[in-house]
Structure formats: C-alpha cells, structure tokens
Backbone bond lengths (Angstrom), bond angles and torsions (degrees), N, CA, C in turn:
res aa  C-N    CA-C-N  psi(-1)  N-CA   C-N-CA  omega(-1)  CA-C   N-CA-C  phi
1 M - - - 1.460 - - 1.524 109.34 -
2 T 1.289 116.18 138.99 1.458 122.38 -179.21 1.524 109.77 -87.12
3 S 1.317 116.16 137.41 1.463 118.90 176.39 1.520 109.44 -98.07
4 L 1.324 115.02 158.86 1.459 120.68 178.95 1.524 110.74 -60.86
5 A 1.328 116.42 -32.48 1.460 120.90 179.52 1.531 111.64 -63.67
6 N 1.322 117.51 -24.22 1.464 121.69 -178.69 1.526 113.56 -90.60
7 L 1.323 117.52 -1.39 1.460 120.38 -176.23 1.525 111.60 -58.82
8 G 1.325 117.55 -45.80 1.463 121.02 179.33 1.516 112.45 -61.86
9 R 1.331 116.35 -41.65 1.465 120.74 179.15 1.523 110.38 -63.91
10 L 1.339 116.50 -41.90 1.466 119.98 178.40 1.522 111.26 -62.38
11 L 1.320 116.82 -40.44 1.461 120.65 177.97 1.526 111.13 -61.93
12 K 1.327 116.05 -47.23 1.473 120.24 -179.74 1.517 111.07 -60.29
13 E 1.332 115.84 -43.81 1.471 119.76 -179.12 1.523 111.11 -63.35
14 R 1.314 117.10 -46.17 1.467 120.51 -177.85 1.523 110.98 -68.93
15 R 1.338 117.04 -36.76 1.473 121.01 -179.36 1.520 110.65 -66.82
16 G 1.330 116.94 -36.44 1.455 120.71 179.87 1.513 112.39 59.81
17 D 1.328 116.34 -128.54 1.466 121.96 -178.40 1.526 113.32 -89.67
18 Q 1.329 116.65 0.26 1.456 119.90 -179.75 1.523 109.81 -72.15
19 G 1.306 116.74 150.24 1.459 122.06 -178.35 1.515 113.28 -70.22
20 V 1.327 115.27 151.07 1.459 122.26 -179.84 1.534 110.31 -60.93
21 R 1.317 116.98 -44.16 1.469 120.08 -177.72 1.533 111.91 -63.11
22 A 1.319 117.15 -42.43 1.467 120.25 -178.84 1.530 110.83 -65.01
23 I 1.311 116.82 -43.41 1.466 120.14 -178.40 1.520 110.59 -71.42
24 A 1.323 117.19 -38.95 1.467 120.01 177.56 1.523 110.02 -59.46
25 K 1.325 116.76 -42.21 1.462 121.00 178.54 1.525 110.27 -63.26
26 E 1.330 116.25 -41.80 1.461 121.63 179.07 1.534 111.00 -62.16
27 I 1.329 116.16 -40.99 1.467 121.18 -179.41 1.523 110.49 -73.23
28 G 1.345 115.97 -34.40 1.455 120.43 -177.30 1.517 112.78 97.70
29 I 1.347 115.49 27.89 1.466 121.38 177.61 1.524 108.50 -127.55
30 S 1.321 116.83 170.04 1.465 119.31 178.68 1.523 109.82 -76.05
31 H 1.334 115.57 155.18 1.461 119.13 178.50 1.531 110.61 -65.95
32 G 1.326 117.16 -30.57 1.462 121.00 177.10 1.521 111.54 -64.50
33 T 1.326 115.85 -41.83 1.471 120.04 177.66 1.513 110.42 -63.66
34 L 1.323 117.07 -45.49 1.459 120.39 179.34 1.523 110.69 -59.28
35 S 1.299 116.55 -45.51 1.458 121.15 179.94 1.535 111.39 -60.99
36 R 1.339 116.49 -44.42 1.475 120.17 179.57 1.527 111.52 -63.15
37 V 1.333 117.14 -43.04 1.466 120.53 -179.63 1.528 109.85 -64.46
38 E 1.315 117.22 -40.52 1.467 120.05 177.87 1.527 111.42 -62.48
39 R 1.329 116.91 -28.03 1.467 120.51 178.72 1.527 112.53 -87.06
40 G 1.334 117.13 1.46 1.460 120.02 174.86 1.508 116.22 107.27
41 F 1.346 117.94 0.25 1.459 119.86 177.48 1.522 109.43 -79.32
42 L 1.320 116.54 154.04 1.454 121.34 -178.62 1.526 110.83 -90.77
43 P 1.322 117.63 133.93 1.459 120.04 177.44 1.525 110.17 -80.93
44 D 1.335 116.15 165.85 1.457 118.40 172.24 1.532 107.78 -72.62
45 L 1.318 116.04 169.95 1.460 120.89 -172.66 1.521 113.04 -59.46
46 E 1.329 117.32 -42.81 1.471 120.69 -179.40 1.529 111.11 -62.19
47 N 1.321 117.17 -47.35 1.465 120.56 179.84 1.524 111.30 -68.61
48 Y 1.309 116.17 -35.31 1.466 121.43 176.01 1.522 110.49 -57.51
49 Q 1.326 116.03 -45.83 1.463 120.30 179.95 1.527 111.50 -65.64
50 K 1.330 117.16 -39.68 1.470 120.66 177.51 1.528 110.72 -62.84
51 I 1.319 115.98 -43.57 1.468 120.90 -179.72 1.526 110.17 -63.07
52 C 1.318 116.55 -44.69 1.466 120.25 179.79 1.523 111.37 -62.13
53 R 1.352 116.55 -41.78 1.475 119.42 177.34 1.525 110.07 -60.36
54 W 1.336 116.96 -44.30 1.465 120.82 -179.25 1.524 111.17 -64.83
55 L 1.323 116.50 -37.32 1.465 120.40 178.26 1.527 112.05 -74.54
56 G 1.330 116.41 -16.41 1.462 120.40 -178.79 1.514 112.41 76.76
57 I 1.325 116.60 30.63 1.468 120.61 178.86 1.520 109.09 -121.56
58 E 1.316 115.57 155.72 1.456 121.20 176.05 1.515 108.73 -69.33
59 A 1.315 117.17 138.59 1.462 120.73 178.77 1.520 110.70 -68.52
60 D 1.314 119.03 -33.97 1.451 122.26 -175.74 1.522 114.04 -63.10
61 P 1.342 120.78 -43.58 1.464 119.14 -178.20 1.522 114.93 -61.38
62 V 1.324 118.59 -24.91 1.454 119.28 -179.92 1.523 112.36 -102.90
63 A 1.340 116.24 5.01 1.461 119.49 179.14 1.520 109.68 -72.15
64 P 1.317 117.18 146.30 1.457 119.59 176.98 1.527 110.25 -61.72
65 P 1.332 119.18 148.29 1.464 121.48 -176.84 1.525 113.24 -53.18
66 A 1.323 118.58 -37.42 1.461 120.76 -179.48 1.518 111.51 -62.28
67 A 1.330 117.51 -30.42 1.461 120.93 -178.26 1.518 111.78 -70.85
68 K 1.328 117.47 -20.84 1.454 121.04 -178.03 1.525 112.21 -81.96
69 K 1.337 118.17 -16.05 1.454 121.73 179.75 1.518 108.67 -76.94
70 A 1.317 115.94 136.80 1.459 120.23 179.18 1.519 110.25 -62.01
71 G 1.305 115.93 132.74 1.455 120.87 176.87 1.511 114.74 79.33
72 S 1.308 118.39 5.36 1.459 120.97 -179.77 1.520 109.17 -74.94
73 P 1.338 117.97 123.78 1.467 119.37 -178.40 1.519 111.73 -71.26
74 Q 1.315 116.10 147.49 1.451 122.53 176.91 1.517 108.08 -110.94
75 V 1.315 116.69 124.24 1.457 120.80 -179.56 1.515 108.28 -128.58
76 H 1.322 115.85 135.12 1.457 120.77 175.53 1.517 106.74 -138.14
77 F 1.318 116.19 127.67 1.448 120.66 178.52 1.517 108.90 -98.37
78 R 1.302 115.80 124.97 1.456 120.41 175.78 1.519 108.25 -92.27
79 R 1.298 115.16 138.91 1.451 118.95 179.57 1.525 109.31 -71.18
80 Q 1.325 114.75 129.97 1.453 120.27 175.47 1.523 107.94 -109.13
81 R 1.301 115.96 149.11 1.459 120.17 -179.23 1.521 111.49 -69.84
82 T 1.321 116.68 -32.81 1.457 120.13 -178.44 1.519 109.48 -137.06
83 I 1.311 115.02 160.81 1.452 121.38 175.48 1.523 106.40 -127.70
84 T 1.304 116.26 141.93 1.461 119.08 -178.75 1.525 109.65 -70.57
85 P 1.308 117.37 152.78 1.474 120.18 176.61 1.531 112.09 -57.66
86 E 1.332 116.53 -35.30 1.464 120.42 179.18 1.529 110.94 -65.08
87 S 1.331 116.49 -43.06 1.466 120.53 178.88 1.525 111.01 -65.99
88 A 1.316 116.94 -41.84 1.463 120.57 178.69 1.523 110.39 -61.83
89 S 1.322 116.66 -42.17 1.458 121.10 178.96 1.526 110.90 -64.99
90 A 1.319 116.87 -43.38 1.466 120.60 179.10 1.522 111.29 -63.33
91 L 1.322 117.05 -41.70 1.468 120.48 177.83 1.526 111.15 -64.77
92 A 1.318 116.81 -41.90 1.461 120.47 178.31 1.519 110.49 -61.92
93 Q 1.328 117.26 -42.92 1.465 121.14 178.89 1.523 110.60 -64.28
94 L 1.315 117.11 -40.14 1.461 121.28 177.45 1.526 111.26 -60.58
95 I 1.311 116.35 -45.28 1.470 121.00 179.72 1.525 110.39 -62.79
96 L 1.317 116.41 -44.11 1.466 119.86 179.54 1.523 111.57 -64.74
97 T 1.320 117.86 -38.95 1.463 121.90 178.48 1.524 111.33 -64.95
98 V 1.316 116.78 -43.69 1.466 120.68 178.51 1.519 110.48 -65.36
99 Q 1.318 117.08 -42.94 1.458 120.74 178.77 1.521 111.10 -60.46
100 A 1.339 117.17 -42.85 1.466 120.91 178.84 1.522 110.89 -63.47
101 A 1.335 116.48 -40.13 1.464 120.14 178.77 1.523 111.30 -65.49
102 V 1.305 117.45 -39.76 1.461 121.34 177.62 1.525 110.67 -66.31
103 D 1.320 116.80 -43.24 1.462 121.00 178.98 1.520 111.83 -61.96
104 N 1.334 118.32 -36.33 1.453 122.26 -178.20 1.525 112.82 -75.83
105 R 1.336 117.50 -18.41 1.474 121.14 179.51 1.500 111.01 -75.53
106 G 1.320 118.72 -32.56 1.455 122.14 -173.75 1.461 111.35 -93.17
C-alpha cells in the first residue's frame, strides 16, 4: 500500500527525466503544485485525485486515515501571497483568545 508520504517520490519516479511543466500539463495541474508535491507538500483534494489518476493508483489507499472516516472534514490551505489587514487582525485576536483560555486552565 502506498502512503501519502510517498506521493512525491512516486511522482518523481514516474516523471523521470521529463520536465515538470510538461508533466504538470499532462496531469492537469500547475507546475508549481507538481513541484511542491514532489518536495513533500500535500496537494488539495482535487489535485490529489488528478495526480493519483495520472499515477494509475487508487486515491483511497494513499488518503490520510482521517479522510477514510465517514463525515471527516477535508481542509487544505492554499498559500496566498498576501493577507488582508482584517484577516491578520482576526487571526491575531484568535491566537490571543486561545492563549488566554489556555493560561486560565492551568
């Protein structure tokens, strides 16, 4: 059984000497996504499924165990170049609120 940790290695092996851009186009993903996955980053669910189809493997065997549980939410954060000041402020407030709650427990 293939593990999710081996997805990047499988991609590199199958790609061989072919260029990242050509294979990414063949798979239907961006070359940046392909490069990140080969370096060990996790793709979002849609790209994960495309990669698995291209590799000729079932998506389920390499899915993380939590994904196999019924009703388990799937979350993937895409890197954004910038964050709005409002989002940064909200995240900072969230961190401070959690920290205060943790401090009050002990």
